[in-house]
Structures are given as C-alpha cells and as structure tokens.
C-alpha positions in Angstrom: 52.9 -69.6 -13.4 53.1 -68.8 -17.2 49.6 -70.7 -17.7 46.1 -71.3 -15.4 44.2 -74.9 -16.4 41.3 -74.6 -14.4 39.3 -77.9 -14.2 34.8 -78.0 -13.5 34.5 -80.7 -11.9 30.8 -81.8 -11.3 30.4 -85.8 -10.5 32.6 -86.8 -12.3 34.9 -89.5 -9.8 35.7 -91.9 -12.0 37.0 -89.5 -15.0 38.9 -87.2 -13.2 41.8 -88.5 -12.6 42.5 -89.4 -16.2 43.1 -85.6 -16.5 44.2 -84.8 -14.0 47.3 -87.2 -15.3 46.6 -85.9 -18.5 47.3 -81.8 -17.5 50.0 -83.4 -15.1 52.0 -85.1 -18.3 52.4 -82.0 -20.2 55.4 -81.4 -21.8 55.1 -77.7 -20.9 55.9 -78.0 -17.0 55.2 -73.8 -15.8 51.8 -74.7 -14.9 49.3 -74.2 -11.9 46.1 -76.5 -12.5 42.8 -75.2 -9.9 40.4 -77.0 -9.3 36.5 -76.0 -8.7 34.6 -78.8 -7.0 31.1 -77.5 -8.2 28.8 -79.3 -5.0 30.0 -82.1 -6.4 27.8 -85.2 -4.4 30.2 -88.1 -5.0 33.5 -88.5 -4.1 35.5 -86.6 -7.0 36.8 -84.0 -5.0 38.6 -86.4 -2.9 40.4 -87.7 -5.6 41.6 -84.6 -6.4 43.2 -83.5 -3.2 45.0 -87.2 -2.7 47.3 -85.4 -5.8 50.4 -84.0 -3.8 51.7 -81.9 -7.4 52.0 -78.6 -5.3 51.2 -77.3 -9.0 47.2 -78.6 -7.9 44.7 -76.3 -5.8 41.3 -77.6 -5.0 38.7 -74.6 -4.5 34.8 -76.1 -3.6 31.5 -73.8 -4.2 28.0 -74.6 -3.8 26.7 -76.3 -7.4 25.8 -73.3 -9.9 27.0 -74.6 -13.4 29.7 -74.7 -15.1 29.8 -70.9 -16.0 30.8 -70.6 -12.8 33.4 -72.6 -11.9 35.2 -71.3 -14.8 34.6 -68.0 -13.9 35.9 -68.7 -9.9 39.1 -70.6 -11.4 39.4 -66.6 -13.5 39.3 -65.4 -10.7 41.8 -66.4 -8.8 44.3 -68.0 -12.1 47.9 -65.9 -12.4 49.0 -66.8 -15.0 49.6 -64.9 -18.8 47.3 -67.8 -20.5 44.3 -69.9 -18.9 43.1 -74.0 -20.7 40.1 -75.2 -19.7 39.9 -79.3 -19.3 36.2 -80.7 -18.7 37.2 -83.1 -15.7 36.6 -86.1 -18.4 38.4 -85.2 -20.6 41.9 -85.6 -21.3 44.7 -83.7 -23.2 47.8 -85.2 -25.5 51.4 -84.5 -23.5 52.1 -80.9 -26.5 48.5 -79.9 -26.1 49.9 -77.1 -24.2 53.0 -76.5 -25.4 51.9 -76.0 -28.7 49.0 -73.2 -27.6 50.8 -71.3 -25.9 53.9 -71.4 -28.1 51.8 -70.1 -30.5 50.1 -67.3 -28.5 53.6 -65.9 -27.7 54.7 -66.3 -31.0 51.8 -64.4 -32.5 50.9 -61.4 -29.4 47.9 -59.5 -31.6 45.7 -63.2 -31.3 43.5 -63.7 -28.2 42.6 -67.7 -28.2 43.9 -70.6 -30.0 41.4 -73.6 -30.6 43.0 -77.1 -30.8 42.3 -80.4 -32.3 40.0 -82.9 -31.0 39.7 -86.8 -31.8 35.6 -88.1 -30.1 36.3 -91.2 -28.4 32.6 -91.9 -29.2 33.8 -92.9 -32.4 32.6 -90.2 -34.4 36.5 -88.6 -36.0 36.2 -89.1 -39.4 32.8 -87.9 -39.0 33.2 -84.7 -37.8 36.4 -83.9 -39.9 34.6 -84.0 -43.1 33.0 -81.4 -41.4 35.7 -79.4 -40.5 37.2 -79.5 -44.3 33.6 -78.6 -45.9 33.4 -76.1 -43.4 36.8 -74.4 -45.0 37.7 -74.5 -41.4 42.0 -74.8 -42.0 44.7 -73.3 -39.6 45.6 -69.7 -39.4 44.6 -66.8 -37.7 40.8 -64.9 -38.7 38.9 -62.2 -38.0 35.7 -63.0 -38.9 34.3 -59.1 -39.4 37.4 -57.4 -41.1 37.8 -60.9 -43.4 34.2 -60.7 -44.4 33.3 -63.4 -44.1 29.6 -65.3 -44.2 27.3 -66.1 -40.9 27.8 -69.3 -41.6 31.6 -69.0 -41.9 32.0 -67.6 -38.6 28.9 -70.5 -37.1 31.4 -73.3 -37.7 34.6 -71.2 -35.9 32.0 -70.7 -32.8 31.4 -74.7 -33.1 35.3 -75.2 -33.8 35.8 -74.1 -30.4 35.2 -76.4 -27.1 36.5 -74.9 -24.1 38.7 -77.8 -23.3 40.6 -77.3 -26.4 40.7 -74.1 -26.8 43.6 -71.2 -24.6 43.5 -67.3 -24.5 45.0 -64.8 -22.5 44.1 -63.7 -19.9 44.2 -60.8 -20.6 41.1 -61.2 -23.2 38.9 -63.2 -20.6 38.2 -60.3 -18.2 38.0 -58.2 -21.1 34.6 -60.7 -21.8 34.3 -60.7 -18.0 34.4 -64.3 -19.3 32.0 -67.4 -19.1 28.5 -66.5 -19.3 27.5 -67.9 -15.0 23.9 -66.6 -15.2 20.9 -68.0 -14.8 23.1 -71.3 -13.4 23.6 -72.1 -17.0 24.3 -75.4 -18.1 24.0 -75.4 -21.7 25.8 -72.3 -24.8 28.1 -71.1 -21.3 30.6 -71.4 -24.0 29.2 -69.6 -27.3 28.3 -67.1 -25.6 31.6 -65.7 -24.8 33.3 -67.3 -27.8 31.1 -64.7 -29.9 31.8 -61.5 -28.7 35.7 -63.0 -28.7 34.8 -64.2 -33.0 33.5 -60.3 -33.3 36.1 -59.1 -31.5 39.3 -60.5 -32.0 41.8 -62.1 -33.5 41.7 -66.1 -32.7 44.0 -69.4 -34.3 42.7 -72.7 -35.2 44.9 -75.1 -35.9 43.8 -78.7 -36.9 45.7 -81.0 -34.5 44.2 -83.1 -32.6 45.7 -82.7 -29.2 42.4 -83.4 -27.6 40.4 -86.5 -26.6 36.6 -85.7 -26.1 35.6 -88.8 -24.5 32.0 -87.5 -25.4 30.7 -91.3 -23.6 31.1 -89.6 -20.1 29.7 -86.1 -20.7 26.0 -86.3 -19.0 24.8 -83.1 -19.4 24.6 -84.2 -23.3 24.6 -87.7 -22.7 21.1 -88.3 -20.9 19.2 -85.4 -22.2 16.2 -87.0 -24.0 14.0 -83.5 -24.5 15.9 -80.6 -26.2 18.9 -78.6 -25.4 18.1 -75.6 -23.4 17.3 -72.1 -25.4 21.0 -71.1 -26.2 21.4 -68.1 -23.8 22.2 -65.2 -26.8 19.2 -66.2 -28.0 17.0 -65.9 -24.6 18.9 -62.4 -24.4 21.4 -60.9 -27.0 21.9 -57.6 -25.7 24.9 -58.4 -24.1 26.4 -59.8 -27.5 24.9 -56.0 -30.0 26.6 -54.2 -26.6 30.0 -55.9 -27.4 29.7 -56.3 -31.0 31.4 -53.4 -32.8 28.7 -51.2 -34.6 29.6 -52.1 -37.9 29.2 -55.7 -37.4 25.7 -55.6 -36.1 24.3 -57.0 -39.0 27.0 -60.0 -39.5 26.1 -60.7 -35.6 21.7 -60.9 -36.7 23.0 -63.1 -39.4 24.1 -65.3 -37.7 21.7 -65.4 -34.1 19.3 -66.0 -37.1 21.3 -68.9 -38.6 21.1 -70.7 -34.3 17.8 -69.7 -34.3 16.7 -71.8 -37.2 19.0 -74.4 -35.7 17.3 -74.9 -31.7 13.5 -73.7 -33.5 13.8 -76.8 -35.1 15.5 -79.1 -32.9 12.6 -77.5 -31.1 9.6 -78.6 -33.8 10.5 -82.3 -34.0 10.3 -82.7 -29.8 7.0 -81.6 -30.5 7.3 -78.1 -29.2 6.3 -76.0 -32.1 5.5 -72.6 -29.6 8.8 -72.2 -28.7 9.8 -72.9 -32.1 7.7 -70.1 -33.1 8.9 -67.8 -30.8 12.3 -68.5 -32.1 11.5 -66.6 -35.8 9.6 -65.2 -35.2 12.0 -61.8 -33.0 15.4 -63.2 -34.5 14.6 -64.4 -38.8 12.8 -60.8 -40.1 15.1 -59.6 -41.9 17.3 -63.1 -42.6 15.9 -66.2 -43.6 18.8 -68.4 -44.0 18.0 -71.2 -46.2 16.7 -73.3 -43.8 14.1 -71.0 -42.7 11.3 -72.8 -44.6 11.4 -76.1 -43.8 11.4 -74.6 -39.7 8.8 -72.6 -40.0 7.2 -75.8 -41.8 7.8 -78.8 -38.9 6.5 -75.9 -36.0 2.8 -75.4 -37.8 3.0 -78.8 -37.8 5.4 -80.4 -34.5 1.7 -81.1 -32.6 1.5 -84.3 -35.3 5.9 -84.4 -36.2 5.9 -87.2 -32.3 3.7 -88.8 -33.4 4.6 -89.4 -37.4 8.1 -90.3 -35.4 6.5 -93.1 -33.5 4.5 -94.8 -36.2 7.8 -94.1 -38.3 10.1 -96.9 -35.3 6.5 -98.9 -34.8 6.6 -99.9 -38.8 10.6 -100.9 -38.7 9.6 -102.6 -35.6 7.1 -104.7 -36.7 8.7 -106.7 -40.2 11.0 -107.5 -37.6 8.7 -109.4 -35.2 6.3 -111.4 -37.8 9.9 -113.0 -39.2 
C-alpha cells in the first residue's frame, strides 16, 4: 500500500461512518485504512466492522489515549506515507492525492499540512489569523531560515493531525505521538515541534479538511483550563532531539507557550500553576504578553469573582426591562 490512513476511535459512534465514507471516497485509491478502537463504550467499533471494504482494518485496545491509539496504528502501518483522521472529522476527495503527490514530488520534505474548514463557523476568523501570521503555501526549515519563535508557534498551531500527511520513516525517527500519562491534550504538538526543529515541512492553505469542532468531546465539554502541554511538563525530550544550535529558539518557543498557558490558568483562578510556569520558562525570554500574564497570576484568586460580577451586571439591565 502506498498510504496508510489511521483513525483513532473513542466513543464517536454518531460520526465515525462519516469519517469512513470520506476516506473511502478519496480519489487516491491505493491506501489501507486502520481504525484503532481505543476502548470505546459505544457502538463505534461495530459500525466499522460492518464496512466490507477490504482496505479497512479494525484494531481494538484498552483505553490509552489518542497518542497511544495513533501509535498502535503506526506500528502495523505499511504505507510509505501516513495520514491521521479524527473519527469526527472528514476529508474532501482530493486530500490524499494532493498531499501524497506533493511529498512524492519533493522527496526532501518530511510532511505537508493542508488547510481546514471549520464547520462550526470560525473559518473567516482562522483564515484571517493565518494571513496575519504569514502562514502561506511553501516549504519551511525553521532553524536554517532564521524564523522567529512567534512564527514557529504559528506553524505549530497550523499542523493539525487530521490535516497533516507524513513520511512513515520520519514518524519512526521521532517515536510517533506522545503516549505517556494517557495524554489527552498536546500529544500531537509534542511531535510536531520536534519535526519543525529538525525537518523541512510543507504548508498548503488549500482547504481539503472539514473539522467538526461541534462534535469534539475533548474540547467541547471542558469547563476548566486545558491540561498543561506535555512539553511544558517535561521539555527534556525536546531538548535532547533539538540540534544544539536551535536550543535558544526552543527556549523562546517554550516561553511563548508558557505565557499563553499561564494566562489561561490565571484567568481560571489558578495563580499558583501560572506562576510556576512563568518562573520556569521565562527567566531568559519574556515575550510581550509576559507582564500581563504575571499580573493575572498575582490577582488570580479574585478573577473568577470579577468575572461573576461582570456577568451579573450584564444580566441585571435585561431583567429590569
């Protein structure tokens, strides 16, 4: 098989048939489709077993998280290229042929990330954001081309797993997705950051992926801050695999992400966690939002009260009408 498609499946029975259909409708026909059921408790796996296409294979495992599920698929994949689709998203028919065609034509490129359309209605905002951050069609080698840390963070945000196709040999070189701690957030960014610091990657803004954010259980049902990213919990693996000449760039990248995450935690009233992040990652580099993040971390205990008063103040005039 030329290409291996891997779908991690966990309790997505209402959506998985849509994802399967979008893969089977690809104009590229030479692929294998590996669905890894990550301990689902609904009927998603049974829906997959009803698919009679010989290219489809179901693997079951105990629940271990999305990184572990993708890695299980990688271990049995046979294609030169690997692509990952979440069970609640879908591809347009030309996705695989465009992505693998580019990698075949440019054999020095490790991966290509295609454009996404968010069915939740945020398309215009996201496209404007990529324009503002100068994420354009092309090849990027962030270390040798002296890109800023801010630009690398933007590239990292663009590299969605469901929109990125990679060489399987490259995935093996970096050990696949993070699967420690049953990680549910940032397991992909941990891998993509290693790739960005070592490889040439391609970007296409052509929107060939439909992301159904309204169906995402991991993001949609969260009431508190997201978990701290794995590379902020333990950056040692990143530094070990990062060329020494890029260590300062990596430190800047981690400082930017630490400030962003610290701000989020402070706004949720968790000032202690915010201050720990700022102290650990912002000693040498202090991105422009650092001062605001530090202020928020100091007043974090009262921020939830201020937000509650603000909501109350908005509601009172409406009730008085």
